[in-house]
C-alpha positions in Angstrom: -17.4 7.2 -16.6 -16.7 4.9 -13.4 -19.3 2.8 -12.1 -20.7 4.1 -8.6 -23.0 1.0 -7.6 -22.3 -2.4 -6.7 -24.8 -3.6 -9.3 -23.2 -1.9 -12.3 -20.4 -3.9 -13.7 -16.6 -3.2 -12.8 -15.3 -2.2 -16.0 -11.6 -0.4 -17.4 -12.1 3.3 -15.7 -13.0 1.9 -12.3 -9.6 -0.3 -12.6 -7.9 2.8 -13.4 -9.6 4.3 -10.1 -8.2 1.5 -8.5 -4.6 2.5 -9.8 -4.9 5.8 -9.0 -6.1 5.2 -5.2 -3.0 3.6 -4.5 -0.5 6.6 -6.2 -2.8 8.9 -3.5 -0.5 8.5 -0.9 2.6 9.5 -2.5 1.1 12.5 -5.3 -2.2 13.5 -4.4 -2.7 16.3 -7.0 -1.3 14.3 -9.6 -4.1 11.6 -8.7 -6.7 14.8 -8.1 -6.1 15.7 -11.9 -6.2 12.0 -13.3 -9.5 11.3 -11.4 -11.1 14.2 -12.5 -10.0 13.6 -16.2 -12.2 10.3 -15.6 -14.9 12.3 -14.4 -14.8 10.5 -11.1 -15.3 12.3 -7.3 -13.0 10.9 -4.7 -15.9 8.8 -3.2 -16.4 6.6 -6.4 -12.5 6.4 -6.4 -12.7 4.8 -2.8 -15.8 3.2 -4.0 -14.1 1.5 -6.8 -11.1 0.3 -4.6 -13.5 -1.2 -2.1 -15.1 -3.0 -4.8 -11.6 -4.2 -6.3 -10.3 -5.9 -3.1 -13.9 -7.4 -2.3 -13.2 -9.2 -5.6 -9.7 -10.0 -5.1 -9.9 -11.2 -1.6 -13.7 -13.2 -2.7 -13.0 -16.9 -1.6 -15.2 -17.6 -4.8 -12.8 -15.4 -6.5 -12.1 -16.6 -10.0 -8.5 -16.4 -11.0 -6.3 -13.1 -11.2 -5.9 -13.6 -15.4 -9.8 -14.5 -15.5 -10.1 -11.0 -13.2 -8.4 -9.2 -15.4 -9.8 -10.1 -19.0 -13.4 -10.1 -17.5 -12.5 -6.3 -16.8 -10.3 -5.2 -19.4 -11.3 -7.2 -22.4 -9.3 -9.4 -24.7 -5.7 -8.6 -23.9 -2.7 -8.3 -26.5 -0.8 -11.2 -25.9 3.1 -11.5 -26.5 6.2 -13.9 -25.3 8.7 -12.8 -23.2 11.8 -14.0 -21.7 12.6 -13.4 -18.5 15.9 -15.1 -17.6 15.7 -18.8 -18.5 11.7 -18.5 -18.4 9.7 -17.9 -21.4 6.5 -16.8 -20.3 2.9 -14.9 -21.5 2.4 -11.7 -21.0 -1.3 -10.0 -21.1 -1.2 -6.3 -22.1 -4.0 -3.9 -21.9 -4.2 -0.1 -22.7 -4.8 2.3 -19.7 -6.4 5.7 -21.4 -4.9 7.8 -18.6 -1.4 7.1 -19.6 -1.6 6.2 -23.2 2.2 5.2 -23.7 1.9 2.5 -21.1 0.2 -1.0 -20.9 -0.9 -2.8 -17.9 0.9 -6.2 -18.0 0.2 -9.2 -16.3 2.9 -11.8 -16.5 1.7 -15.8 -16.7 3.6 -18.2 -15.5 3.9 -21.7 -17.0 1.4 -22.9 -15.2 -1.0 -19.8 -16.2 -0.4 -18.5 -12.8 -0.4 -14.3 -12.4 3.4 -14.0 -11.2 3.5 -10.2 -11.7 1.3 -7.0 -12.6 2.2 -4.1 -13.4 2.8 -0.5 -15.5 5.2 -1.0 -18.5 5.8 0.8 -21.4 3.9 0.2 -24.8 5.6 -1.8 -27.0 7.2 0.6 -29.8 6.6 3.8 -27.5 9.7 5.8 -26.8 10.7 5.7 -23.6 11.9 8.7 -21.5 15.3 10.0 -21.4 16.8 9.2 -18.0 20.2 10.7 -17.2 20.2 12.6 -14.1 18.0 12.8 -10.7 15.9 15.8 -12.4 14.5 13.4 -14.8 12.9 11.1 -12.3 9.8 12.9 -12.1 6.6 11.0 -10.6 5.0 9.1 -13.2 7.9 9.5 -15.7 9.2 6.0 -15.6 8.5 2.7 -15.1 10.5 -0.1 -13.1 12.4 -1.5 -15.8 13.6 2.0 -17.7 14.7 3.3 -14.3 16.9 -0.1 -13.7 17.8 0.1 -17.4 19.5 3.9 -17.1 20.8 3.6 -13.8 22.4 0.0 -13.6 23.3 -1.8 -11.4 19.7 -1.2 -9.8 19.0 -3.6 -6.8 15.1 -4.0 -6.2 13.9 -3.5 -2.9 10.7 -5.1 -1.2 7.8 -2.4 -1.0 5.4 -1.7 1.5 2.7 -3.2 -0.1 2.0 -6.0 -2.6 1.5 -3.5 -5.6 4.8 -1.0 -4.3 8.3 -2.0 -5.6 11.5 -0.1 -4.7 15.0 0.2 -6.7 18.0 1.3 -4.9 20.1 3.4 -7.4 23.0 5.5 -8.1 21.9 8.8 -9.8 24.1 11.9 -10.7 22.3 15.1 -9.9 23.5 16.6 -13.1 25.1 15.2 -16.3 28.5 14.3 -15.9 28.1 14.6 -12.0 29.1 11.8 -9.3 26.0 9.4 -8.9 24.6 9.8 -5.4 22.6 6.6 -3.9 19.1 6.9 -3.9 16.0 5.0 -3.6 13.1 5.0 -6.2 9.5 4.0 -5.1 7.0 2.6 -7.5 3.3 2.0 -7.4 1.7 -0.6 -10.0 5.2 -0.2 -11.5 5.5 3.6 -12.0 7.7 5.7 -10.5 5.9 7.8 -7.3 8.8 9.5 -5.9 12.7 9.4 -5.3 14.5 9.9 -1.9 17.9 9.6 -0.5 19.0 6.1 0.3 18.4 5.4 3.9 14.9 7.2 3.8 12.5 4.7 5.8 
């Protein structure tokens, strides 16, 4: 059960509400079901988000990596190579999505340079072949990009949002059509035709 008071420590359930709060703009029905699964009210979700924003914006705020460790506990740590850069990845389970992990990528300096949901190491990813497979919450940014190359990254409307320009067939064997996939915290929210604002 999430904390509903500023005096209560901010914990993993509260953090999941923060993830959901950003997704509510795109998929309110899915978010409502997930919020109920957490046993939280809409007011508690708003309060968790308010507290999170206060922590992030506080002038006395600790580093992002320290903040995540204090809220989510000890992470699984792995080394990742991205291009020519080797970095440390911190992974935490997310009970709402058992096959996903919340990943924080650390630059060699220790600074956080990416934070989002990924598929858990060893967990099978979705079969993505057509537009019908790209349903809300079905895949991560990386999975969509690999399934429909060449994917072009697009700037999101907020720091926790990403976009991908993709060409996806409507049916197997069909002609790929340009579209835009929108992600929040790295999880697919919706797909629309290219050029939609």
